[in-house]
C-alpha positions in Angstrom: -15.4 20.9 5.1 -16.8 18.5 7.7 -14.7 16.9 10.4 -15.0 13.6 8.7 -13.8 15.1 5.4 -10.8 16.7 7.1 -10.0 13.3 8.7 -10.2 11.5 5.4 -8.1 14.2 3.6 -5.4 13.9 6.4 -5.3 10.1 6.2 -5.3 10.3 2.4 -2.2 12.5 2.6 -0.4 10.1 5.0 -1.2 7.0 2.9 0.0 8.7 -0.3 3.2 9.7 1.4 3.9 6.2 2.6 3.1 4.9 -0.9 5.6 7.2 -2.6 8.3 6.1 -0.1 7.6 2.4 -0.4 10.0 0.1 -2.1 8.6 -3.4 -1.3 4.9 -4.1 -2.2 3.6 -7.5 -1.2 0.4 -9.3 -2.4 -1.4 -11.7 -0.2 -2.8 -14.0 -2.9 -5.3 -16.5 -1.7 -4.2 -18.7 -4.7 -1.0 -19.3 -2.7 -2.3 -18.8 0.9 -5.3 -20.5 2.4 -8.0 -18.2 3.7 -7.5 -19.8 7.1 -3.8 -18.8 7.2 -4.2 -15.3 5.5 -4.1 -13.3 8.7 -1.0 -15.0 10.0 0.8 -14.4 6.8 -0.3 -10.8 6.6 1.1 -10.3 10.1 4.4 -11.8 9.1 4.6 -9.7 5.9 3.9 -6.3 7.5 5.8 -6.9 10.7 9.0 -7.8 8.8 9.0 -4.9 6.3 6.5 -5.1 3.5 5.5 -1.5 2.9 2.3 -1.9 0.9 0.0 -4.9 1.1 -2.6 -5.9 -1.4 -5.3 -8.6 -1.0 -5.8 -10.6 -4.2 -8.7 -13.0 -3.6 -9.8 -14.1 -7.0 -10.7 -17.6 -5.9 -12.9 -16.5 -2.9 -16.6 -15.8 -3.2 -17.3 -12.1 -3.4 -19.1 -12.2 0.0 -15.9 -13.4 1.7 -13.7 -10.6 0.4 -14.8 -7.7 2.6 -14.7 -9.6 6.0 -11.2 -10.9 5.2 -10.2 -7.5 4.1 -11.3 -5.8 7.3 -9.2 -8.2 9.3 -6.1 -7.6 7.2 -6.8 -3.8 7.2 -6.7 -3.8 11.0 -3.2 -5.5 10.9 -2.0 -3.0 8.2 -3.2 0.0 10.2 -1.2 -1.0 13.3 2.0 -1.0 11.2 1.0 2.1 9.0 1.1 0.0 5.9 -1.3 1.0 3.1 -3.8 -1.8 2.3 -5.0 -2.2 -1.3 -7.8 -4.4 -2.5 -7.4 -6.1 -5.9 -10.5 -5.5 -8.0 -13.8 -4.8 -6.3 -13.6 -1.0 -6.1 -17.2 -1.0 -4.7 -15.9 -3.1 -1.7 -13.1 -0.8 -0.7 -15.0 0.9 2.1 -16.5 -2.3 3.4 -13.1 -4.0 3.4 -11.5 -1.0 5.2 -9.0 -0.7 2.4 -7.0 2.4 1.5 -7.4 1.9 -2.2 -7.9 -0.5 -5.1 -5.8 -2.0 -7.8 -7.3 -2.6 -11.3 -6.2 -4.3 -14.4 -6.3 -3.3 -18.1 -9.6 -5.1 -18.6 -11.3 -3.8 -15.5 -13.2 -0.6 -14.9 -11.7 2.8 -15.9 -9.7 4.8 -13.4 -12.5 7.3 -13.1 -15.0 4.6 -12.4 -12.8 2.9 -9.9 -12.3 6.2 -8.1 -16.0 7.0 -8.1 -16.8 3.5 -6.7 -14.1 3.4 -4.1 -14.3 7.0 -2.9 -12.4 10.2 -3.6 -9.9 9.6 -0.9 -8.7 6.3 -2.1 -5.5 5.2 -3.8 -6.0 3.8 -7.3 -3.3 1.7 -8.9 -3.3 0.0 -12.3 -1.5 -2.9 -14.0 0.4 -2.0 -17.2 2.3 -4.3 -19.6 3.9 -1.8 -21.9 5.3 1.7 -22.1 2.2 2.8 -24.0 -0.1 1.4 -21.2 2.0 3.0 -18.5 1.7 6.4 -20.2 -2.0 6.0 -20.7 -2.5 5.1 -17.1 -0.6 8.1 -16.0 -2.8 10.3 -18.1 -5.8 8.8 -16.5 -4.6 10.0 -13.1 -3.6 6.8 -11.3 -1.7 7.0 -8.1 0.8 4.3 -9.1 1.3 1.6 -11.7 2.4 -2.0 -11.7 4.8 -2.6 -14.6 5.2 -6.2 -15.9 5.3 -9.1 -15.9 9.0 -8.9 -16.1 9.4 -12.6 -16.0 7.1 -15.5 -16.7 4.8 -16.0 -13.7 2.0 -18.5 -12.8 0.0 -15.6 -11.4 -0.4 -14.2 -14.9 -0.1 -17.2 -17.2 -1.8 -15.4 -20.1 0.6 -12.5 -20.2 3.9 -12.7 -22.0 6.9 -11.5 -20.0 8.1 -8.1 -21.1 11.7 -8.4 -19.8 13.9 -5.8 -18.3 14.7 -3.5 -21.3 12.1 -0.8 -20.7 12.4 -0.3 -16.9 14.5 2.8 -17.1 12.4 4.2 -19.8 9.1 3.7 -18.0 10.6 5.6 -15.0 11.5 8.5 -17.2 8.1 8.4 -18.9 5.7 8.7 -16.0 5.9 10.9 -12.9 4.4 8.5 -10.4 5.5 5.4 -8.4 6.4 2.5 -10.7 6.3 -1.0 -9.0 7.9 -3.6 -11.2 6.1 -6.9 -11.0 6.0 -10.4 -12.3 8.2 -13.4 -11.4 10.5 -11.2 -9.2 12.2 -13.2 -6.4 15.2 -12.6 -4.2 17.4 -14.5 -6.7 16.7 -12.2 -9.6 16.0 -9.0 -7.7 19.6 -7.7 -8.2 19.1 -8.0 -12.0 15.8 -6.1 -11.7 17.5 -3.3 -9.7 20.4 -3.1 -12.0 18.0 -2.6 -14.9 16.7 0.5 -13.1 13.8 -0.6 -10.9 13.2 1.4 -7.7 10.2 -0.4 -6.4 9.1 -4.0 -6.8 6.1 -6.3 -6.1 7.0 -9.7 -4.9 4.3 -12.4 -4.6 5.3 -16.1 -4.6 8.9 -15.2 -3.7 7.6 -14.1 -0.3 4.5 -16.3 0.2 6.3 -19.5 -0.6 9.4 -18.7 1.4 10.2 -21.1 4.2 11.0 -18.1 6.3 8.8 -15.2 5.2 10.2 -12.7 7.7 13.7 -13.5 6.7 12.9 -13.3 3.0 11.3 -9.9 3.5 14.3 -8.7 5.4 16.7 -9.9 2.7 14.7 -8.2 -0.1 14.4 -5.0 1.9 18.2 -5.0 2.3 18.8 -5.2 -1.4 16.2 -2.5 -2.1 17.8 -0.3 0.6 21.2 -0.6 -1.0 19.7 0.4 -4.3 18.1 3.4 -2.7 21.4 4.5 -1.1 23.0 4.4 -4.5 20.4 6.8 -6.1 
């Protein structure tokens, strides 16, 4: 194995270790945050305790994604936070990302891994137990499970509620990040329903005090972890 290959394998192991331990996953969505403010918000998120950060830039032109990604990746590396790119598996290397997140209607996991590189994390959105099990059989590194509540981020998806959270954790042997309309106010309900990891988007990005909100959410998640 080449020196470069050994380096990538070592970094891959570290990123996966952090991912498995992560409880709070943030998404920097340019639908909520102006491109001009994205780096400042990314800094606030990772410095205050977001443990995985994804760039979702659906409203930006393709040519703007990789340059913005590289700047965010540099911030994430300083804080040892895995950086995930939403869609664009072919831009993972150019964006300096550690992995890619794909949806049900995007490329297959095998294709995403082939395009992004063998060392990269690949996550997938799932909206039912059947989809969660199917994603696990495809070899994903983690899944998003939701939307639990109605959310403007995914207006075309019907909320699936809280009833299947415990079952999905028992059905797949990989990190499950519950997602969709989760905010500090309903986070206790989500945790009581069995969630161990969550993705919070607008609840963080629209907070008056982003750092304080991240801290408060991490405190609730830490209490849940202590109770396990």
